[in-house]
N, CA, C, O and the ligand as a Tripos MOL2 file, in Angstrom:
@<TRIPOS>MOLECULE
protein
  297   295    75     0     0
PROTEIN
NO_CHARGES

@<TRIPOS>ATOM
      1 N           8.6240   -9.2210    5.3840 N.3       1 MET1
      2 CA          7.1250   -9.6210    5.1290 C.3       1 MET1
      3 C           6.7570   -9.7330    3.8050 C.2       1 MET1
      4 O           6.9880   -8.8140    3.0190 O.2       1 MET1
      5 N           6.1210  -10.9190    3.4130 N.am      2 SER2
      6 CA          5.8410  -11.0590    2.0580 C.3       2 SER2
      7 C           4.3730  -10.3820    1.6330 C.2       2 SER2
      8 O           3.3920  -10.2560    2.3650 O.2       2 SER2
      9 N           4.5080   -9.9870    0.2470 N.am      3 MET3
     10 CA          3.4160   -9.1240   -0.1220 C.3       3 MET3
     11 C           2.4630  -10.2280   -0.8010 C.2       3 MET3
     12 O           2.9690  -11.2320   -1.3030 O.2       3 MET3
     13 N           1.2130  -10.0410   -0.8050 N.am      4 ARG4
     14 CA          0.5520  -11.0420   -1.4330 C.3       4 ARG4
     15 C           0.0480  -10.6670   -2.7870 C.2       4 ARG4
     16 O          -0.2200   -9.4970   -3.0590 O.2       4 ARG4
     17 N          -0.0850  -11.6520   -3.6440 N.am      5 ASN5
     18 CA         -0.3710  -11.3380   -4.9440 C.3       5 ASN5
     19 C          -1.9590  -10.6880   -5.0640 C.2       5 ASN5
     20 O          -2.8660  -11.0340   -4.3080 O.2       5 ASN5
     21 N          -2.0900   -9.8300   -6.0000 N.am      6 CYS6
     22 CA         -3.3870   -9.0490   -6.3520 C.3       6 CYS6
     23 C          -4.3670  -10.2490   -6.6310 C.2       6 CYS6
     24 O          -4.0260  -11.3630   -7.0280 O.2       6 CYS6
     25 N          -5.7190   -9.8020   -6.3370 N.am      7 THR7
     26 CA         -6.8330  -10.6820   -6.5640 C.3       7 THR7
     27 C          -6.7850  -11.0600   -8.1090 C.2       7 THR7
     28 O          -7.2840  -12.1220   -8.4800 O.2       7 THR7
     29 N          -6.2610  -10.3010   -8.8910 N.am      8 CYS8
     30 CA         -6.0790  -10.7350  -10.3320 C.3       8 CYS8
     31 C          -4.9780  -11.5820  -10.6080 C.2       8 CYS8
     32 O          -4.7290  -11.9030  -11.7700 O.2       8 CYS8
     33 N          -4.2380  -12.0090   -9.5720 N.am      9 GLY9
     34 CA         -2.9940  -12.8470   -9.7510 C.3       9 GLY9
     35 C          -1.7590  -12.1660  -10.0570 C.2       9 GLY9
     36 O          -0.7370  -12.8460   -9.9640 O.2       9 GLY9
     37 N          -1.6420  -10.8870  -10.4240 N.am     10 ALA10
     38 CA         -0.4060  -10.2940  -10.4250 C.3      10 ALA10
     39 C           0.4320   -9.8700   -9.3320 C.2      10 ALA10
     40 O          -0.1330   -9.5900   -8.2750 O.2      10 ALA10
     41 N           1.6330   -9.7820   -9.4080 N.am     11 GLU11
     42 CA          2.5050   -9.0150   -8.6800 C.3      11 GLU11
     43 C           2.3080   -7.6780   -8.2970 C.2      11 GLU11
     44 O           2.4270   -6.8890   -9.2340 O.2      11 GLU11
     45 N           2.0110   -7.1240   -7.0780 N.am     12 PRO12
     46 CA          1.8020   -5.8310   -6.9790 C.3      12 PRO12
     47 C           3.0360   -5.1990   -6.6650 C.2      12 PRO12
     48 O           4.0020   -5.9210   -6.4170 O.2      12 PRO12
     49 N           3.1630   -3.8740   -6.6340 N.am     13 GLU13
     50 CA          4.2980   -2.9300   -6.3970 C.3      13 GLU13
     51 C           4.0410   -1.8670   -5.4820 C.2      13 GLU13
     52 O           2.9670   -1.2760   -5.5930 O.2      13 GLU13
     53 N           4.9940   -1.4650   -4.4360 N.am     14 VAL14
     54 CA          5.0000   -0.2550   -3.6410 C.3      14 VAL14
     55 C           4.9500    0.9500   -4.4470 C.2      14 VAL14
     56 O           5.7720    1.0080   -5.3610 O.2      14 VAL14
     57 N           4.1520    1.9250   -4.2930 N.am     15 ARG15
     58 CA          4.2910    3.1850   -4.9920 C.3      15 ARG15
     59 C           4.5140    4.1950   -3.9270 C.2      15 ARG15
     60 O           3.9490    4.0180   -2.8480 O.2      15 ARG15
     61 N           5.1620    5.0840   -4.0790 N.am     16 ARG16
     62 CA          5.5540    6.4150   -3.4520 C.3      16 ARG16
     63 C           4.5470    7.4730   -3.7470 C.2      16 ARG16
     64 O           4.3320    7.5420   -4.9570 O.2      16 ARG16
     65 N           3.9130    8.2550   -3.0880 N.am     17 GLU17
     66 CA          3.1290    9.4470   -3.6970 C.3      17 GLU17
     67 C           3.2570   10.5800   -2.6530 C.2      17 GLU17
     68 O           3.2160   10.4680   -1.4280 O.2      17 GLU17
     69 N           3.4220   11.7090   -3.4080 N.am     18 ASN18
     70 CA          3.4650   12.8650   -2.4290 C.3      18 ASN18
     71 C           2.2120   13.6520   -2.5840 C.2      18 ASN18
     72 O           1.7060   13.9110   -3.6760 O.2      18 ASN18
     73 N           1.7390   14.0190   -1.4220 N.am     19 ARG19
     74 CA          0.5000   15.0760   -1.5020 C.3      19 ARG19
     75 C           0.6960   16.2450   -0.6880 C.2      19 ARG19
     76 O           1.2870   16.2190    0.3910 O.2      19 ARG19
     77 N           0.1750   17.3070   -1.2340 N.am     20 PRO20
     78 CA          0.4880   18.5620   -0.4310 C.3      20 PRO20
     79 C          -0.5060   18.4580    0.6880 C.2      20 PRO20
     80 O          -1.6030   17.9550    0.4480 O.2      20 PRO20
     81 N          -0.1900   18.9280    1.9960 N.am     21 THR21
     82 CA         -0.9060   18.8990    3.1100 C.3      21 THR21
     83 C          -1.5470   20.3260    3.2600 C.2      21 THR21
     84 O          -1.1170   21.2350    2.5500 O.2      21 THR21
     85 N          -2.4690   20.5340    4.0770 N.am     22 ALA22
     86 CA         -3.4660   21.5690    4.2940 C.3      22 ALA22
     87 C          -2.4910   23.0290    4.4090 C.2      22 ALA22
     88 O          -2.6950   24.0840    3.8080 O.2      22 ALA22
     89 N          -1.4840   22.7450    5.2890 N.am     23 ASP23
     90 CA         -0.5390   23.7200    5.5720 C.3      23 ASP23
     91 C           0.6220   24.0670    4.4670 C.2      23 ASP23
     92 O           1.4430   24.9510    4.7120 O.2      23 ASP23
     93 N           0.6490   23.3360    3.2500 N.am     24 GLY24
     94 CA          1.3270   23.5950    2.2580 C.3      24 GLY24
     95 C           2.8250   22.8420    2.1620 C.2      24 GLY24
     96 O           3.7360   23.3000    1.4720 O.2      24 GLY24
     97 N           2.9290   21.7160    2.8940 N.am     25 ARG25
     98 CA          4.2470   20.9420    2.9430 C.3      25 ARG25
     99 C           3.5850   19.6960    2.1160 C.2      25 ARG25
    100 O           2.3850   19.4680    1.9650 O.2      25 ARG25
    101 N           4.6850   18.9660    1.6290 N.am     26 ASP26
    102 CA          4.3950   18.0230    1.0870 C.3      26 ASP26
    103 C           4.5130   16.6840    1.8570 C.2      26 ASP26
    104 O           5.5150   16.4940    2.5460 O.2      26 ASP26
    105 N           3.6210   15.8230    1.7820 N.am     27 GLU27
    106 CA          3.4100   14.6020    2.7970 C.3      27 GLU27
    107 C           3.6640   13.4600    1.9630 C.2      27 GLU27
    108 O           3.0250   13.3420    0.9170 O.2      27 GLU27
    109 N           4.7160   12.4090    2.3740 N.am     28 THR28
    110 CA          4.9290   11.1940    1.6960 C.3      28 THR28
    111 C           4.1000   10.2590    1.9840 C.2      28 THR28
    112 O           3.7950   10.1080    3.1670 O.2      28 THR28
    113 N           3.4740    9.3160    0.8700 N.am     29 PHE29
    114 CA          2.5480    8.3020    1.3360 C.3      29 PHE29
    115 C           3.0850    7.0740    0.5530 C.2      29 PHE29
    116 O           3.6550    7.1640   -0.5340 O.2      29 PHE29
    117 N           2.8330    5.8740    1.2470 N.am     30 PHE30
    118 CA          3.1380    4.8310    0.3750 C.3      30 PHE30
    119 C           1.9290    3.8900    0.2900 C.2      30 PHE30
    120 O           1.0930    3.8420    1.1920 O.2      30 PHE30
    121 N           1.8630    3.1510   -0.8130 N.am     31 ARG31
    122 CA          0.6620    2.6110   -1.1770 C.3      31 ARG31
    123 C           1.0800    1.3380   -2.0170 C.2      31 ARG31
    124 O           2.0600    1.4450   -2.7540 O.2      31 ARG31
    125 N           0.3690    0.0950   -1.9470 N.am     32 VAL32
    126 CA          0.5580   -1.0420   -2.8560 C.3      32 VAL32
    127 C          -0.4290   -0.9210   -3.9330 C.2      32 VAL32
    128 O          -1.6360   -0.7500   -3.7640 O.2      32 VAL32
    129 N           0.1710   -1.0210   -5.0350 N.am     33 SER33
    130 CA         -0.6090   -0.6480   -6.1410 C.3      33 SER33
    131 C          -0.3460   -1.9530   -7.3580 C.2      33 SER33
    132 O           0.8020   -2.3450   -7.5680 O.2      33 SER33
    133 N          -1.4030   -2.4820   -8.0220 N.am     34 CYS34
    134 CA         -1.2520   -3.5330   -9.0580 C.3      34 CYS34
    135 C          -1.0480   -2.9090  -10.4500 C.2      34 CYS34
    136 O          -1.8470   -2.0810  -10.8880 O.2      34 CYS34
    137 N          -0.1460   -3.2480  -11.0270 N.am     35 PRO35
    138 CA          0.0490   -2.5080  -12.2950 C.3      35 PRO35
    139 C          -0.7960   -3.1660  -13.4010 C.2      35 PRO35
    140 O          -0.9980   -2.6390  -14.4950 O.2      35 PRO35
    141 N          -1.2110   -4.2150  -13.0670 N.am     36 VAL36
    142 CA         -2.1960   -4.8190  -14.2320 C.3      36 VAL36
    143 C          -3.7090   -4.3090  -14.1420 C.2      36 VAL36
    144 O          -4.2100   -3.7240  -15.1020 O.2      36 VAL36
    145 N          -4.3560   -4.5230  -13.0730 N.am     37 CYS37
    146 CA         -5.8810   -4.1650  -12.8230 C.3      37 CYS37
    147 C          -5.9580   -2.8250  -12.1740 C.2      37 CYS37
    148 O          -7.0110   -2.1870  -12.1800 O.2      37 CYS37
    149 N          -4.8260   -2.3660  -11.5920 N.am     38 GLY38
    150 CA         -4.8990   -0.9320  -11.1890 C.3      38 GLY38
    151 C          -5.5960   -0.8500   -9.6410 C.2      38 GLY38
    152 O          -5.8580    0.2130   -9.0770 O.2      38 GLY38
    153 N          -5.8280   -2.1500   -9.0970 N.am     39 GLN39
    154 CA         -6.2860   -2.0490   -7.6270 C.3      39 GLN39
    155 C          -5.1350   -1.2700   -6.6400 C.2      39 GLN39
    156 O          -3.9320   -1.2490   -6.8960 O.2      39 GLN39
    157 N          -5.6470   -0.7620   -5.6890 N.am     40 THR40
    158 CA         -4.6060   -0.1030   -4.6950 C.3      40 THR40
    159 C          -4.9570   -0.3050   -3.5460 C.2      40 THR40
    160 O          -6.1730   -0.2280   -3.3670 O.2      40 THR40
    161 N          -4.1900   -0.5960   -2.4700 N.am     41 GLY41
    162 CA         -4.4230   -0.6540   -1.1980 C.3      41 GLY41
    163 C          -4.4030    0.6160   -0.4670 C.2      41 GLY41
    164 O          -4.2080    1.6620   -1.0870 O.2      41 GLY41
    165 N          -4.6080    0.6110    0.9290 N.am     42 PRO42
    166 CA         -4.7300    1.8750    1.4720 C.3      42 PRO42
    167 C          -3.3870    2.7340    1.5690 C.2      42 PRO42
    168 O          -2.2830    2.2100    1.7140 O.2      42 PRO42
    169 N          -3.5630    3.8740    1.4890 N.am     43 ALA43
    170 CA         -2.2130    4.9120    1.5500 C.3      43 ALA43
    171 C          -1.8870    5.0370    3.1070 C.2      43 ALA43
    172 O          -2.6810    5.2590    4.0210 O.2      43 ALA43
    173 N          -0.5710    4.8450    3.1660 N.am     44 VAL44
    174 CA         -0.0050    5.1920    4.5050 C.3      44 VAL44
    175 C           0.9180    6.3020    4.5900 C.2      44 VAL44
    176 O           1.8570    6.4430    3.8060 O.2      44 VAL44
    177 N           0.6470    7.1050    5.5610 N.am     45 SER45
    178 CA          1.5300    8.3370    5.5540 C.3      45 SER45
    179 C           2.8390    8.0000    6.1200 C.2      45 SER45
    180 O           2.9210    7.1930    7.0460 O.2      45 SER45
    181 N           4.0560    8.6780    5.5240 N.am     46 ALA46
    182 CA          5.2600    8.2140    6.2930 C.3      46 ALA46
    183 C           5.6040    9.5650    7.2090 C.2      46 ALA46
    184 O           6.7570    9.8140    7.5600 O.2      46 ALA46
    185 N           4.6550   10.2650    7.4960 N.am     47 ALA47
    186 CA          4.9020   11.4440    8.4920 C.3      47 ALA47
    187 C           5.0560   10.8740    9.7820 C.2      47 ALA47
    188 O           4.2120   10.1360   10.2900 O.2      47 ALA47
    189 N           6.2320   11.2430   10.3720 N.am     48 GLY48
    190 CA          6.3770   10.7610   11.8750 C.3      48 GLY48
    191 C           6.9600    9.4380   11.9810 C.2      48 GLY48
    192 O           7.0200    8.9010   13.0870 O.2      48 GLY48
    193 N           7.4050    8.8480   10.9220 N.am     49 LYS49
    194 CA          7.7280    7.5090   10.9570 C.3      49 LYS49
    195 C           8.9460    7.2300    9.9520 C.2      49 LYS49
    196 O           8.9690    8.0120    9.0020 O.2      49 LYS49
    197 N           9.8440    6.3790    9.9760 N.am     50 ASP50
    198 CA         10.7590    6.0450    8.9230 C.3      50 ASP50
    199 C          10.1200    5.4260    7.6830 C.2      50 ASP50
    200 O           9.0270    4.8740    7.8140 O.2      50 ASP50
    201 N          10.7190    5.4740    6.4800 N.am     51 GLU51
    202 CA         10.1510    5.1040    5.4210 C.3      51 GLU51
    203 C           9.7850    3.3420    5.3710 C.2      51 GLU51
    204 O           8.8230    2.7640    4.8660 O.2      51 GLU51
    205 N          10.7220    2.9190    5.9520 N.am     52 ALA52
    206 CA         10.5800    1.4690    6.1130 C.3      52 ALA52
    207 C           9.3000    0.7880    6.7710 C.2      52 ALA52
    208 O           8.6830   -0.2350    6.4750 O.2      52 ALA52
    209 N           9.1300    1.7420    7.7800 N.am     53 THR53
    210 CA          7.9240    1.2800    8.7430 C.3      53 THR53
    211 C           6.6990    1.6720    7.9510 C.2      53 THR53
    212 O           5.7260    0.9210    7.8950 O.2      53 THR53
    213 N           6.7400    2.9700    7.2710 N.am     54 ALA54
    214 CA          5.5380    3.2900    6.2360 C.3      54 ALA54
    215 C           5.0810    2.1050    5.3420 C.2      54 ALA54
    216 O           3.9620    1.5930    5.3840 O.2      54 ALA54
    217 N           6.1400    1.7300    4.5000 N.am     55 ILE55
    218 CA          6.1410    0.7460    3.5820 C.3      55 ILE55
    219 C           5.6700   -0.6040    4.2410 C.2      55 ILE55
    220 O           4.7990   -1.2430    3.6520 O.2      55 ILE55
    221 N           6.1190   -1.0200    5.2720 N.am     56 ALA56
    222 CA          5.7630   -2.2420    5.8670 C.3      56 ALA56
    223 C           4.3030   -2.2450    6.2780 C.2      56 ALA56
    224 O           3.5920   -3.2450    6.1780 O.2      56 ALA56
    225 N           3.8140   -0.8440    6.8360 N.am     57 GLU57
    226 CA          2.3130   -0.8680    7.1160 C.3      57 GLU57
    227 C           1.5420   -0.9650    5.7050 C.2      57 GLU57
    228 O           0.5860   -1.7220    5.5340 O.2      57 GLU57
    229 N           1.9970   -0.2260    4.8450 N.am     58 ALA58
    230 CA          1.2060   -0.2110    3.4570 C.3      58 ALA58
    231 C           0.9860   -1.6390    2.9440 C.2      58 ALA58
    232 O          -0.0350   -1.9820    2.3490 O.2      58 ALA58
    233 N           2.1650   -2.5590    3.2570 N.am     59 VAL59
    234 CA          2.0820   -3.9270    2.6250 C.3      59 VAL59
    235 C           1.0760   -4.5370    3.5980 C.2      59 VAL59
    236 O           0.2450   -5.2670    3.0560 O.2      59 VAL59
    237 N           0.9850   -4.4060    4.7960 N.am     60 GLU60
    238 CA          0.2010   -5.0940    5.7380 C.3      60 GLU60
    239 C          -1.2270   -4.7770    5.3800 C.2      60 GLU60
    240 O          -2.0880   -5.6360    5.1900 O.2      60 GLU60
    241 N          -1.3910   -3.6330    5.3120 N.am     61 ALA61
    242 CA         -2.8300   -2.9970    4.7830 C.3      61 ALA61
    243 C          -3.3120   -3.6650    3.5460 C.2      61 ALA61
    244 O          -4.4410   -4.1410    3.4270 O.2      61 ALA61
    245 N          -2.3820   -3.6710    2.6240 N.am     62 TRP62
    246 CA         -2.7220   -4.3750    1.3710 C.3      62 TRP62
    247 C          -3.2710   -5.8890    1.6560 C.2      62 TRP62
    248 O          -4.4130   -6.2930    1.4390 O.2      62 TRP62
    249 N          -2.0510   -6.7030    2.2540 N.am     63 ASN63
    250 CA         -2.4950   -8.2600    2.6090 C.3      63 ASN63
    251 C          -3.6550   -8.2560    3.4020 C.2      63 ASN63
    252 O          -4.2660   -9.3200    3.3000 O.2      63 ASN63
    253 N          -4.1590   -7.4650    4.1330 N.am     64 ALA64
    254 CA         -5.3860   -7.4890    4.8530 C.3      64 ALA64
    255 C          -6.4960   -7.3520    3.8930 C.2      64 ALA64
    256 O          -7.4280   -8.1560    3.8970 O.2      64 ALA64
    257 N          -6.4320   -6.3940    3.0980 N.am     65 MET65
    258 CA         -7.3890   -6.1170    2.0540 C.3      65 MET65
    259 C          -7.6110   -7.4280    1.0920 C.2      65 MET65
    260 O          -8.7330   -7.8200    0.7730 O.2      65 MET65
    261 N          -6.4070   -8.0460    0.6780 N.am     66 ILE66
    262 CA         -6.5920   -9.1400   -0.1160 C.3      66 ILE66
    263 C          -7.1440  -10.3560    0.5430 C.2      66 ILE66
    264 O          -7.8830  -11.1330   -0.0620 O.2      66 ILE66
    265 N          -6.7300  -10.5460    1.9750 N.am     67 ALA67
    266 CA         -7.2280  -11.5300    2.7010 C.3      67 ALA67
    267 C          -8.7250  -11.5620    2.8140 C.2      67 ALA67
    268 O          -9.3780  -12.6040    2.7500 O.2      67 ALA67
    269 N          -9.3360  -10.1190    3.0210 N.am     68 ARG68
    270 CA        -10.7860  -10.0890    2.9910 C.3      68 ARG68
    271 C         -11.4470  -10.4310    1.6680 C.2      68 ARG68
    272 O         -12.5560  -10.9540    1.5600 O.2      68 ARG68
    273 N         -10.6440  -10.0790    0.6730 N.am     69 ALA69
    274 CA        -11.2970  -10.1930   -0.8850 C.3      69 ALA69
    275 C         -11.2490  -11.7420   -1.0420 C.2      69 ALA69
    276 O         -12.2540  -12.2790   -1.5090 O.2      69 ALA69
    277 N         -10.1410  -12.5430   -0.6850 N.am     70 ARG70
    278 CA        -10.0420  -13.8600   -0.8760 C.3      70 ARG70
    279 C          -9.6750  -14.6440    0.4190 C.2      70 ARG70
    280 O          -8.5400  -15.0450    0.6760 O.2      70 ARG70
    281 N         -10.7390  -14.8060    1.1760 N.am     71 PRO71
    282 CA        -10.6560  -15.5460    2.4250 C.3      71 PRO71
    283 C         -10.2240  -17.0380    2.2990 C.2      71 PRO71
    284 O          -9.7680  -17.7260    3.2120 O.2      71 PRO71
    285 N         -10.4370  -17.4010    1.0710 N.am     72 SER72
    286 CA         -9.9720  -18.9680    1.2290 C.3      72 SER72
    287 C          -8.4870  -19.0490    1.0330 C.2      72 SER72
    288 O          -7.9480  -20.1440    1.1980 O.2      72 SER72
    289 N          -7.8880  -18.1750    0.7530 N.am     73 GLU73
    290 CA         -6.2190  -18.0580    0.7170 C.3      73 GLU73
    291 C          -5.7530  -17.6060    2.0550 C.2      73 GLU73
    292 O          -4.5370  -17.6520    2.2450 O.2      73 GLU73
    293 N          -6.6070  -17.1270    3.1220 N.am     74 ALA74
    294 CA         -5.9840  -16.7780    4.3840 C.3      74 ALA74
    295 C          -5.3560  -17.6970    4.9900 C.2      74 ALA74
    296 O          -4.8060  -17.4640    6.0660 O.2      74 ALA74
    297 ZN         -4.5380   -6.8540  -10.0230 Zn       75 ZN75
@<TRIPOS>BOND
     1     1     2 1
     2     2     3 1
     3     3     4 2
     4     3     5 am
     5     5     6 1
     6     6     7 1
     7     7     8 2
     8     7     9 am
     9     9    10 1
    10    10    11 1
    11    11    12 2
    12    11    13 am
    13    13    14 1
    14    14    15 1
    15    15    16 2
    16    15    17 am
    17    17    18 1
    18    18    19 1
    19    19    20 2
    20    19    21 am
    21    21    22 1
    22    22    23 1
    23    23    24 2
    24    23    25 am
    25    25    26 1
    26    26    27 1
    27    27    28 2
    28    27    29 am
    29    29    30 1
    30    30    31 1
    31    31    32 2
    32    31    33 am
    33    33    34 1
    34    34    35 1
    35    35    36 2
    36    35    37 am
    37    37    38 1
    38    38    39 1
    39    39    40 2
    40    39    41 am
    41    41    42 1
    42    42    43 1
    43    43    44 2
    44    43    45 am
    45    45    46 1
    46    46    47 1
    47    47    48 2
    48    47    49 am
    49    49    50 1
    50    50    51 1
    51    51    52 2
    52    51    53 am
    53    53    54 1
    54    54    55 1
    55    55    56 2
    56    55    57 am
    57    57    58 1
    58    58    59 1
    59    59    60 2
    60    59    61 am
    61    61    62 1
    62    62    63 1
    63    63    64 2
    64    63    65 am
    65    65    66 1
    66    66    67 1
    67    67    68 2
    68    67    69 am
    69    69    70 1
    70    70    71 1
    71    71    72 2
    72    71    73 am
    73    73    74 1
    74    74    75 1
    75    75    76 2
    76    75    77 am
    77    77    78 1
    78    78    79 1
    79    79    80 2
    80    79    81 am
    81    81    82 1
    82    82    83 1
    83    83    84 2
    84    83    85 am
    85    85    86 1
    86    86    87 1
    87    87    88 2
    88    87    89 am
    89    89    90 1
    90    90    91 1
    91    91    92 2
    92    91    93 am
    93    93    94 1
    94    94    95 1
    95    95    96 2
    96    95    97 am
    97    97    98 1
    98    98    99 1
    99    99   100 2
   100    99   101 am
   101   101   102 1
   102   102   103 1
   103   103   104 2
   104   103   105 am
   105   105   106 1
   106   106   107 1
   107   107   108 2
   108   107   109 am
   109   109   110 1
   110   110   111 1
   111   111   112 2
   112   111   113 am
   113   113   114 1
   114   114   115 1
   115   115   116 2
   116   115   117 am
   117   117   118 1
   118   118   119 1
   119   119   120 2
   120   119   121 am
   121   121   122 1
   122   122   123 1
   123   123   124 2
   124   123   125 am
   125   125   126 1
   126   126   127 1
   127   127   128 2
   128   127   129 am
   129   129   130 1
   130   130   131 1
   131   131   132 2
   132   131   133 am
   133   133   134 1
   134   134   135 1
   135   135   136 2
   136   135   137 am
   137   137   138 1
   138   138   139 1
   139   139   140 2
   140   139   141 am
   141   141   142 1
   142   142   143 1
   143   143   144 2
   144   143   145 am
   145   145   146 1
   146   146   147 1
   147   147   148 2
   148   147   149 am
   149   149   150 1
   150   150   151 1
   151   151   152 2
   152   151   153 am
   153   153   154 1
   154   154   155 1
   155   155   156 2
   156   155   157 am
   157   157   158 1
   158   158   159 1
   159   159   160 2
   160   159   161 am
   161   161   162 1
   162   162   163 1
   163   163   164 2
   164   163   165 am
   165   165   166 1
   166   166   167 1
   167   167   168 2
   168   167   169 am
   169   169   170 1
   170   170   171 1
   171   171   172 2
   172   171   173 am
   173   173   174 1
   174   174   175 1
   175   175   176 2
   176   175   177 am
   177   177   178 1
   178   178   179 1
   179   179   180 2
   180   179   181 am
   181   181   182 1
   182   182   183 1
   183   183   184 2
   184   183   185 am
   185   185   186 1
   186   186   187 1
   187   187   188 2
   188   187   189 am
   189   189   190 1
   190   190   191 1
   191   191   192 2
   192   191   193 am
   193   193   194 1
   194   194   195 1
   195   195   196 2
   196   195   197 am
   197   197   198 1
   198   198   199 1
   199   199   200 2
   200   199   201 am
   201   201   202 1
   202   202   203 1
   203   203   204 2
   204   203   205 am
   205   205   206 1
   206   206   207 1
   207   207   208 2
   208   207   209 am
   209   209   210 1
   210   210   211 1
   211   211   212 2
   212   211   213 am
   213   213   214 1
   214   214   215 1
   215   215   216 2
   216   215   217 am
   217   217   218 1
   218   218   219 1
   219   219   220 2
   220   219   221 am
   221   221   222 1
   222   222   223 1
   223   223   224 2
   224   223   225 am
   225   225   226 1
   226   226   227 1
   227   227   228 2
   228   227   229 am
   229   229   230 1
   230   230   231 1
   231   231   232 2
   232   231   233 am
   233   233   234 1
   234   234   235 1
   235   235   236 2
   236   235   237 am
   237   237   238 1
   238   238   239 1
   239   239   240 2
   240   239   241 am
   241   241   242 1
   242   242   243 1
   243   243   244 2
   244   243   245 am
   245   245   246 1
   246   246   247 1
   247   247   248 2
   248   247   249 am
   249   249   250 1
   250   250   251 1
   251   251   252 2
   252   251   253 am
   253   253   254 1
   254   254   255 1
   255   255   256 2
   256   255   257 am
   257   257   258 1
   258   258   259 1
   259   259   260 2
   260   259   261 am
   261   261   262 1
   262   262   263 1
   263   263   264 2
   264   263   265 am
   265   265   266 1
   266   266   267 1
   267   267   268 2
   268   267   269 am
   269   269   270 1
   270   270   271 1
   271   271   272 2
   272   271   273 am
   273   273   274 1
   274   274   275 1
   275   275   276 2
   276   275   277 am
   277   277   278 1
   278   278   279 1
   279   279   280 2
   280   279   281 am
   281   281   282 1
   282   282   283 1
   283   283   284 2
   284   283   285 am
   285   285   286 1
   286   286   287 1
   287   287   288 2
   288   287   289 am
   289   289   290 1
   290   290   291 1
   291   291   292 2
   292   291   293 am
   293   293   294 1
   294   294   295 1
   295   295   296 2
@<TRIPOS>SUBSTRUCTURE
     1 MET1         2 RESIDUE 1 A MET
     2 SER2         6 RESIDUE 1 A SER
     3 MET3        10 RESIDUE 1 A MET
     4 ARG4        14 RESIDUE 1 A ARG
     5 ASN5        18 RESIDUE 1 A ASN
     6 CYS6        22 RESIDUE 1 A CYS
     7 THR7        26 RESIDUE 1 A THR
     8 CYS8        30 RESIDUE 1 A CYS
     9 GLY9        34 RESIDUE 1 A GLY
    10 ALA10       38 RESIDUE 1 A ALA
    11 GLU11       42 RESIDUE 1 A GLU
    12 PRO12       46 RESIDUE 1 A PRO
    13 GLU13       50 RESIDUE 1 A GLU
    14 VAL14       54 RESIDUE 1 A VAL
    15 ARG15       58 RESIDUE 1 A ARG
    16 ARG16       62 RESIDUE 1 A ARG
    17 GLU17       66 RESIDUE 1 A GLU
    18 ASN18       70 RESIDUE 1 A ASN
    19 ARG19       74 RESIDUE 1 A ARG
    20 PRO20       78 RESIDUE 1 A PRO
    21 THR21       82 RESIDUE 1 A THR
    22 ALA22       86 RESIDUE 1 A ALA
    23 ASP23       90 RESIDUE 1 A ASP
    24 GLY24       94 RESIDUE 1 A GLY
    25 ARG25       98 RESIDUE 1 A ARG
    26 ASP26      102 RESIDUE 1 A ASP
    27 GLU27      106 RESIDUE 1 A GLU
    28 THR28      110 RESIDUE 1 A THR
    29 PHE29      114 RESIDUE 1 A PHE
    30 PHE30      118 RESIDUE 1 A PHE
    31 ARG31      122 RESIDUE 1 A ARG
    32 VAL32      126 RESIDUE 1 A VAL
    33 SER33      130 RESIDUE 1 A SER
    34 CYS34      134 RESIDUE 1 A CYS
    35 PRO35      138 RESIDUE 1 A PRO
    36 VAL36      142 RESIDUE 1 A VAL
    37 CYS37      146 RESIDUE 1 A CYS
    38 GLY38      150 RESIDUE 1 A GLY
    39 GLN39      154 RESIDUE 1 A GLN
    40 THR40      158 RESIDUE 1 A THR
    41 GLY41      162 RESIDUE 1 A GLY
    42 PRO42      166 RESIDUE 1 A PRO
    43 ALA43      170 RESIDUE 1 A ALA
    44 VAL44      174 RESIDUE 1 A VAL
    45 SER45      178 RESIDUE 1 A SER
    46 ALA46      182 RESIDUE 1 A ALA
    47 ALA47      186 RESIDUE 1 A ALA
    48 GLY48      190 RESIDUE 1 A GLY
    49 LYS49      194 RESIDUE 1 A LYS
    50 ASP50      198 RESIDUE 1 A ASP
    51 GLU51      202 RESIDUE 1 A GLU
    52 ALA52      206 RESIDUE 1 A ALA
    53 THR53      210 RESIDUE 1 A THR
    54 ALA54      214 RESIDUE 1 A ALA
    55 ILE55      218 RESIDUE 1 A ILE
    56 ALA56      222 RESIDUE 1 A ALA
    57 GLU57      226 RESIDUE 1 A GLU
    58 ALA58      230 RESIDUE 1 A ALA
    59 VAL59      234 RESIDUE 1 A VAL
    60 GLU60      238 RESIDUE 1 A GLU
    61 ALA61      242 RESIDUE 1 A ALA
    62 TRP62      246 RESIDUE 1 A TRP
    63 ASN63      250 RESIDUE 1 A ASN
    64 ALA64      254 RESIDUE 1 A ALA
    65 MET65      258 RESIDUE 1 A MET
    66 ILE66      262 RESIDUE 1 A ILE
    67 ALA67      266 RESIDUE 1 A ALA
    68 ARG68      270 RESIDUE 1 A ARG
    69 ALA69      274 RESIDUE 1 A ALA
    70 ARG70      278 RESIDUE 1 A ARG
    71 PRO71      282 RESIDUE 1 A PRO
    72 SER72      286 RESIDUE 1 A SER
    73 GLU73      290 RESIDUE 1 A GLU
    74 ALA74      294 RESIDUE 1 A ALA
    75 ZN75       297 GROUP 0 **** ****
């Protein structure tokens, strides 16, 4: 799946984030982030799925966000 460019025109990248959960474990999230303007897509938890799936979902969520922001390019 291809990732849409950011609304600022830059190529975004997938970032991995670890956040502690309420019960003290670390949970891994993936989120698409623009290194130029700092815009980020929705964070997708990798809990219960493999990382490739979580990354694909993060890219999908980013693409949907950009599509809403720039409907003329959808
Ligand atoms: Zn940007």
